[in-house]
C-alpha positions in Angstrom: 41.0 -25.9 49.9 41.6 -25.7 53.6 41.7 -22.4 55.3 43.3 -21.8 58.7 43.9 -18.7 60.9 46.6 -17.8 63.2 47.2 -14.8 65.6 50.4 -12.9 66.2 50.5 -10.9 69.5 53.1 -8.3 70.5 53.7 -7.9 74.2 56.8 -6.2 75.7 58.6 -6.2 72.3 58.1 -9.9 71.9 56.0 -11.5 69.3 54.2 -14.9 69.7 51.9 -16.8 67.3 48.9 -18.8 68.2 46.6 -21.0 66.1 42.9 -20.2 65.9 41.4 -23.6 66.7 37.8 -24.7 66.1 37.2 -24.1 69.8 38.4 -20.6 69.5 36.3 -19.9 66.4 33.1 -21.2 68.1 33.8 -19.2 71.3 34.3 -16.0 69.3 31.2 -16.6 67.2 29.1 -17.2 70.3 30.4 -14.0 72.0 29.7 -11.7 69.1 26.8 -13.6 67.5 28.4 -13.4 64.1 30.7 -15.6 62.0 34.3 -14.8 61.9 34.3 -14.0 58.2 31.5 -11.6 58.5 33.0 -10.1 61.7 36.2 -9.2 59.9 34.4 -7.5 57.0 33.2 -5.0 59.6 36.8 -4.1 60.4 36.3 -3.7 64.2 39.7 -4.0 65.9 38.0 -5.3 68.9 37.1 -8.5 66.9 40.8 -8.9 66.0 42.1 -8.3 69.5 39.5 -10.6 71.1 40.2 -13.5 68.7 44.0 -13.2 69.4 43.2 -13.1 73.2 41.1 -16.3 72.9 43.8 -18.0 70.8 46.5 -17.1 73.3 44.3 -18.2 76.2 43.4 -21.5 74.5 47.1 -22.2 73.9 47.6 -22.6 77.7 49.3 -19.2 78.2 48.4 -17.5 81.4 46.5 -14.3 80.3 44.7 -11.6 82.2 41.0 -11.0 81.7 40.5 -9.3 78.3 40.5 -5.6 79.3 43.6 -6.1 81.5 45.3 -8.0 78.7 44.6 -5.0 76.3 46.7 -2.8 78.6 49.7 -5.1 77.9 49.3 -5.6 74.2 51.3 -3.5 71.7 49.7 -5.0 68.5 47.9 -8.0 67.1 47.6 -9.5 63.6 45.5 -12.3 62.2 46.9 -14.3 59.3 45.0 -16.5 56.9 46.7 -19.6 55.4 45.2 -21.6 52.5 46.4 -25.1 51.8 45.2 -27.0 48.7 43.9 -30.4 49.7 
């Protein structure tokens, strides 16, 4: 079974969705020193917001540095999709 993640980001009343690519996963894990699965068991919202910021940034969107970006964000959501192989 293949598992993939995506992030939804709400800014100025608009919602956009971004894939969590392997590059995003590795950058997240290096930043926090923990695997994504374990990080989300801890339920820190910072982990969720940071993952969404990385996914948005990796998509090619122009984003502010993380703390400035947080000032513009209304909400984030991480979705898990499972596809049988």
